[in-house]
C-alpha positions as CSV (number, residue, x, y, z in Angstrom):
1,M,-14.6,94.6,46.2
2,S,-16.7,92.9,43.6
3,R,-16.1,93.3,39.8
4,P,-18.6,95.3,37.8
5,F,-21.0,93.2,35.6
6,D,-19.7,92.8,32.1
7,P,-22.5,92.4,29.6
8,F,-20.1,91.3,26.9
9,P,-17.9,88.7,28.5
10,K,-14.9,87.5,26.5
11,P,-15.2,84.1,25.0
12,I,-13.2,81.4,26.6
13,A,-10.2,80.5,24.4
14,T,-10.4,76.9,23.1
15,K,-7.6,74.9,21.5
16,P,-8.0,74.4,17.7
17,P,-8.7,70.8,16.7
18,L,-5.7,68.7,15.9
19,K,-5.0,68.4,12.2
20,R,-4.0,65.1,10.8
21,P,-0.5,65.5,9.2
22,T,-0.5,65.4,5.4
23,A,1.6,62.9,3.4
24,R,4.1,65.6,2.6
25,E,4.5,66.5,6.3
26,R,4.9,62.8,7.2
27,L,7.6,62.5,4.6
28,R,9.3,65.7,5.9
29,R,9.4,64.2,9.4
30,V,10.7,60.9,8.2
31,R,13.4,62.6,6.2
32,A,14.3,64.9,9.2
33,Q,14.7,61.9,11.4
34,M,16.8,60.0,8.9
35,H,18.9,63.1,8.4
36,N,19.5,63.5,12.1
37,V,20.4,59.8,12.6
38,A,22.8,60.1,9.7
39,L,24.5,63.2,11.2
40,V,24.8,61.4,14.6
41,L,26.4,58.4,12.9
42,V,28.8,60.5,10.9
43,G,29.7,62.5,14.0
44,I,30.4,59.4,16.0
45,A,32.6,58.0,13.1
46,I,34.6,61.2,12.9
47,A,35.1,61.4,16.6
48,F,36.2,57.8,16.8
49,A,38.6,58.2,13.9
50,T,40.1,61.4,15.4
51,L,40.6,59.7,18.8
52,L,42.2,56.7,17.1
53,A,44.5,58.9,15.1
54,Y,45.4,60.9,18.2
55,N,46.3,57.7,20.1
56,L,48.4,56.5,17.2
57,L,50.2,59.8,16.9
58,T,51.0,59.8,20.6
59,A,52.1,56.2,20.5
60,S,54.4,56.4,17.5
61,S,56.2,59.3,15.8
62,Q,55.9,57.4,12.4
63,I,52.2,58.4,11.9
64,T,51.8,61.3,9.5
65,P,49.0,63.8,8.8
66,K,48.4,61.8,5.6
67,D,47.7,58.7,7.7
68,V,45.2,60.7,9.8
69,K,43.4,61.8,6.7
70,Q,43.2,58.2,5.5
71,I,41.8,57.0,8.8
72,V,39.1,59.7,8.7
73,A,38.2,59.0,5.1
74,E,37.8,55.3,5.9
75,A,35.6,56.1,8.8
76,M,33.4,58.4,6.7
77,A,33.1,55.7,4.0
78,S,31.9,53.2,6.5
79,A,29.1,55.6,7.8
80,T,25.6,54.3,6.9
81,P,24.0,56.6,4.2
82,P,20.4,57.6,4.4
83,P,17.9,55.4,2.5
84,P,16.9,56.2,-1.0
85,A,14.0,58.6,-1.6
86,A,11.9,55.7,-3.0
87,V,11.7,54.2,0.5
88,G,9.8,57.2,1.9
89,A,7.8,57.7,-1.3
90,F,6.5,54.1,-1.1
91,E,5.5,54.4,2.5
92,I,3.5,57.5,1.6
93,I,1.7,56.1,-1.5
94,A,1.2,52.5,-0.5
95,P,-2.1,53.0,1.5
96,S,-3.5,54.9,-1.6
97,V,-2.8,52.3,-4.3
98,V,-5.5,49.9,-5.3
99,D,-5.6,46.8,-7.5
100,I,-8.3,46.8,-10.2
101,Q,-9.8,43.5,-11.5
102,T,-12.2,43.4,-14.4
103,L,-14.2,40.9,-16.5
104,V,-14.6,41.8,-20.1
105,L,-16.9,40.2,-22.8
106,T,-14.9,39.4,-25.9
107,T,-16.2,39.6,-29.5
108,D,-16.7,35.8,-29.6
109,G,-19.0,35.9,-26.6
110,K,-16.5,34.7,-24.1
111,T,-15.3,36.5,-21.0
112,E,-11.7,37.2,-20.0
113,G,-10.1,38.8,-17.0
114,G,-8.2,42.0,-16.9
115,R,-6.1,43.8,-14.3
116,G,-4.7,47.2,-13.6
117,T,-3.9,49.7,-10.9
118,G,-5.6,52.8,-9.5
119,V,-4.9,55.5,-6.9
120,V,-7.4,56.8,-4.3
121,L,-8.3,60.4,-5.2
122,D,-10.5,61.4,-2.3
123,E,-12.2,60.2,0.9
124,A,-15.5,59.4,-1.0
125,G,-13.9,56.3,-2.5
126,D,-13.2,57.8,-6.0
127,I,-10.2,56.1,-7.7
128,L,-8.2,57.5,-10.6
129,T,-7.1,55.0,-13.2
130,A,-6.5,54.6,-17.0
131,L,-9.7,54.3,-19.1
132,H,-8.4,51.3,-21.1
133,V,-8.1,49.3,-17.8
134,V,-11.9,49.6,-17.0
135,D,-13.5,50.4,-20.4
136,N,-16.1,47.8,-21.6
137,A,-15.8,45.9,-18.3
138,I,-19.0,43.9,-17.4
139,D,-17.7,43.3,-13.9
140,L,-15.4,45.6,-11.9
141,E,-13.8,45.0,-8.5
142,V,-11.2,47.0,-6.6
143,V,-8.9,45.7,-3.8
144,F,-7.7,48.3,-1.4
145,A,-4.3,48.3,0.4
146,D,-5.8,46.8,3.6
147,G,-7.3,43.9,1.6
148,T,-10.9,45.2,1.4
149,R,-12.7,44.2,-1.8
150,S,-15.5,46.2,-3.3
151,A,-17.6,46.3,-6.4
152,A,-17.1,49.6,-8.3
153,T,-18.6,51.5,-11.2
154,I,-17.2,54.0,-13.7
155,V,-18.4,57.6,-12.8
156,S,-16.3,59.6,-15.2
157,K,-14.4,59.2,-18.5
158,D,-12.0,61.2,-20.5
159,A,-11.2,59.2,-23.7
160,D,-8.9,61.8,-25.1
161,N,-6.5,61.4,-22.2
162,D,-7.2,57.7,-21.4
163,I,-8.4,58.6,-17.9
164,A,-11.3,57.2,-15.9
165,V,-12.7,57.6,-12.3
166,V,-14.3,54.6,-10.7
167,R,-16.1,54.7,-7.4
168,A,-16.1,51.8,-4.9
169,S,-19.6,50.9,-3.5
170,S,-18.2,49.6,-0.2
171,P,-14.8,51.3,0.5
172,P,-13.0,50.7,3.8
173,A,-13.8,52.9,6.8
174,Q,-10.6,54.8,6.5
175,L,-9.3,55.9,3.1
176,I,-6.0,57.8,2.6
177,P,-6.1,59.8,-0.6
178,A,-2.9,60.3,-2.5
179,T,-1.1,63.7,-2.4
180,L,-1.0,65.3,-5.8
181,G,2.2,67.0,-7.0
182,N,3.0,69.6,-9.6
183,P,4.1,68.0,-12.9
184,G,5.1,71.5,-14.1
185,A,8.1,71.4,-11.7
186,L,9.5,68.2,-13.2
187,R,12.8,68.3,-15.0
188,V,14.4,65.7,-17.2
189,G,16.6,63.6,-14.9
190,D,14.3,63.9,-11.9
191,E,13.6,60.7,-10.1
192,A,10.5,58.8,-11.4
193,I,8.9,56.2,-9.1
194,V,6.0,53.8,-10.1
195,V,3.9,51.7,-7.8
196,G,1.5,49.2,-9.3
197,D,0.4,45.6,-9.8
198,P,2.4,44.2,-12.8
199,F,1.7,40.5,-13.6
200,R,-0.5,40.4,-10.4
201,L,2.4,41.3,-8.2
202,R,0.7,43.8,-5.9
203,H,2.4,47.0,-4.7
204,T,5.5,46.5,-6.8
205,L,7.8,49.5,-6.9
206,T,10.1,50.4,-9.7
207,S,12.2,53.5,-10.1
208,G,14.1,55.4,-12.7
209,S,14.3,58.9,-14.2
210,V,12.1,61.3,-16.0
211,S,13.3,60.8,-19.6
212,G,11.3,63.5,-21.4
213,L,8.5,66.0,-21.1
214,E,5.7,67.1,-23.5
215,R,6.0,63.9,-25.4
216,E,3.5,62.5,-28.0
217,F,2.3,58.9,-27.5
218,H,0.5,56.8,-30.1
219,P,-1.3,54.0,-28.3
220,P,-2.4,51.0,-30.4
221,N,-5.8,51.7,-32.0
222,G,-6.0,55.0,-30.2
223,K,-5.8,58.7,-30.7
224,T,-2.4,60.5,-30.4
225,M,-1.9,61.8,-26.9
226,K,0.2,64.9,-26.3
227,G,1.9,66.5,-23.3
228,M,2.9,63.2,-21.9
229,I,5.6,62.5,-19.3
230,Q,8.2,60.0,-20.5
231,F,10.0,57.9,-18.0
232,D,12.2,54.7,-17.8
233,A,11.0,53.1,-14.5
234,A,9.9,49.6,-15.5
235,V,6.2,49.2,-16.2
236,N,4.4,46.1,-17.5
237,P,0.8,44.8,-17.9
238,G,-1.0,45.6,-14.7
239,N,0.8,48.9,-14.1
240,S,-1.6,50.9,-16.2
241,G,-3.6,53.4,-14.2
242,G,-1.1,53.5,-11.4
243,P,0.7,56.5,-10.0
244,L,3.9,58.0,-11.2
245,L,5.6,59.7,-8.2
246,N,8.3,62.3,-7.6
247,S,10.9,61.8,-4.9
248,A,8.5,63.4,-2.3
249,G,5.9,60.7,-2.9
250,E,3.5,63.0,-4.7
251,V,1.5,61.8,-7.7
252,V,2.7,63.7,-10.8
253,G,1.2,61.4,-13.4
254,I,-1.1,58.4,-14.2
255,V,0.7,55.6,-16.1
256,T,-1.1,54.9,-19.4
257,G,1.2,53.0,-21.7
258,L,4.5,51.8,-22.8
259,L,6.3,52.0,-26.1
260,N,7.3,48.7,-27.7
261,P,8.0,48.2,-31.4
262,T,8.0,44.5,-30.9
263,E,5.0,42.2,-30.8
264,Q,5.6,41.2,-27.1
265,N,3.8,43.3,-24.5
266,V,6.8,43.8,-22.3
267,F,8.8,46.9,-21.2
268,I,11.8,48.0,-23.2
269,G,12.6,51.2,-21.4
270,I,10.0,53.8,-22.4
271,G,6.8,54.5,-20.5
272,F,4.3,57.3,-20.6
273,A,2.1,59.0,-18.0
274,V,-0.7,61.6,-18.2
275,P,0.3,64.6,-16.1
276,I,-1.8,64.6,-12.9
277,N,-3.1,68.1,-13.4
278,V,-4.7,66.9,-16.7
279,A,-5.9,63.6,-15.2
280,A,-7.4,65.3,-12.1
281,Q,-9.2,67.9,-14.1
282,A,-10.6,65.2,-16.4
283,A,-11.9,63.5,-13.3
284,G,-13.7,66.7,-12.3
285,S,-11.3,67.9,-9.6
286,P,-10.5,71.6,-9.6
287,P,-7.1,72.9,-10.8
288,Y,-4.5,73.3,-8.1
């Protein structure tokens, strides 16, 4: 018996396109794998220690419960701990960090080179950095994580917050934008991770803690900046414009300066970053 003609056939179900995992999802998978490995290692260590203790107890009546606890404690102490959060954070942010090289015309008519750091904001090749890194540059070049070099131009400025957006004219075929975090969730004592190019040492990671929130920063020859994140991860010339990360590898700030009462331009323990929500809105990105 034939089926009646259906003038409105049901559409054939198709599988949704595969979505590329986000940086946060990649970190969650890495952490889950490391956690599972750590649990397996600890379980093996405990099982081995228990078996050893049992054999000793059955072989000699002089072994006491205290001895068993000592054996188990030693086995637990020898278990390999999971890697620090900075390891996963670096793996997430590294493809999004760029080196910024500039040429500036001095007041005496000579040129001098400058250097800083930036972070890829979107797949169009827009890069978020500190304004003082690129301001007044007569030549601007960015170097991506894969080694690709490209000329770049400034497309947006926010002088009040020392933020600029530069756009690469010839970005690599595949760009990985950074994942932006929520600076409002930061607490004093949270982990603070910085990746940048101090002293031309590309992709250098330093870590420390969030030392203060809603701070005021008085940059040399500049306007007082408010609402800053204070941190103690080491930053030096070349770090400016780079990302300040939380333990999840999310960008929570853009490094803009360091506090140093001496005449030497080196780090003494106090750095400042513009919260990423302020920096991103200054760059024209919508609030999130």
